[in-house]
C-alpha positions in Angstrom: -1.0 -7.8 14.8 -2.7 -5.1 12.8 0.4 -4.2 10.8 0.9 -7.9 9.8 -2.7 -8.1 8.6 -2.3 -4.9 6.5 0.9 -6.2 4.9 -0.7 -9.6 4.2 -3.7 -8.0 2.6 -1.8 -5.6 0.4 0.9 -7.9 -1.0 -1.4 -9.7 -3.5 -2.0 -6.3 -5.1 1.7 -5.6 -5.9 1.6 -6.9 -9.4 -1.5 -4.8 -10.2 0.2 -1.8 -8.7 3.3 -2.4 -10.8 1.1 -2.6 -13.9 -0.5 0.8 -13.0 2.9 2.4 -12.6 4.2 1.0 -15.9 1.0 2.0 -17.7 1.3 5.5 -16.3 4.7 5.7 -18.0 3.1 4.5 -21.2 0.4 7.2 -21.0 3.0 9.9 -20.3 5.3 8.7 -23.0 2.6 8.7 -25.6 1.2 12.0 -24.7 -2.0 10.7 -23.2 -1.1 11.4 -19.6 -4.7 12.3 -18.7 -5.6 8.6 -18.7 -2.9 7.8 -16.2 -3.9 10.7 -14.0 -7.6 9.7 -14.1 -6.8 6.1 -13.3 -4.7 7.1 -10.3 -7.4 9.5 -9.0 -10.1 6.8 -9.4 -8.0 4.3 -7.5 -6.9 6.7 -4.8 -10.2 8.4 -4.2 -13.2 6.6 -5.6 -12.2 2.9 -5.4 -10.3 3.1 -2.2 -12.9 5.0 -0.2 -15.7 2.8 -1.6 -13.8 -0.4 -0.9 -13.0 0.7 2.6 -16.7 1.5 3.3 -17.8 -1.9 1.8 -15.2 -3.8 3.9 -16.1 -1.9 7.1 -19.8 -2.4 6.6 -20.0 -6.0 5.5 -16.9 -7.8 6.8 -15.2 -8.3 10.1 -12.9 -5.5 11.1 -9.9 -7.9 11.0 -10.4 -8.0 7.2 -10.7 -4.3 6.5 -7.2 -4.1 5.1 -8.3 -6.0 2.0 -9.8 -2.8 0.7 -6.4 -1.7 -0.5 -6.0 -4.8 -2.7 -9.5 -4.4 -4.1 -8.9 -0.7 -4.9 -5.7 -1.5 -6.7 -7.3 -4.3 -8.6 -10.2 -2.1 -9.7 -7.8 0.7 -10.7 -5.8 -1.8 -12.7 -8.9 -3.0 -14.5 -9.7 0.6 -15.5 -6.1 1.3 -16.5 -6.2 -1.8 -18.7 -9.2 -0.5 -20.6 -7.5 2.9 -21.0 -4.3 1.2 -22.2 -6.2 -0.7 -24.9 -8.0 2.4 -25.9 -4.8 4.5 -26.2 -3.0 1.6 -27.9 -5.7 1.3 -30.6 -5.8 5.0 -31.1 -2.1 5.2 -31.7 -2.2 2.3 -34.1 -5.0 4.1 -36.1 -3.0 7.3 -36.1 0.1 5.5 -37.5 -2.0 3.6 -40.1 -3.7 6.8 -41.4 -0.7 9.2 -41.4 2.2 7.4 -43.0 3.5 4.5 -44.9 1.5 1.4 -43.9 4.5 -0.8 -44.0 6.9 1.3 -41.9 4.4 3.5 -40.1 6.8 6.4 -40.7 5.1 9.7 -41.4 6.1 11.3 -44.7 7.0 14.9 -44.3 5.4 17.5 -46.5 8.1 19.4 -48.3 7.6 23.0 -49.2 8.6 24.2 -52.7 12.0 25.9 -52.8 12.0 29.7 -52.6 12.8 31.6 -55.7 14.7 34.7 -55.6 
């Protein structure tokens, strides 16, 4: 049936979808939520629509449901590159702002007030 084909075609993408959800939490937690939002928009709009068009044009209609897995895979691929970018950026920020051994930022103390 059509529903069984859709489920069979989307199950292989579950690990990639889980990665995207966890990475979205990473982006939000680190203050770089724009990368998670952009990844989700690319997966939902650009990759999904493009993959559906490719599968409808070049493959048998019975295989059209594989566009979901392809879109999630491409979204995960993009998310992975954003994840690496943000992770490196955070490491550079820690390395430049604080103690290189502990990565703890040293607070600047203001002089005591006289008076």
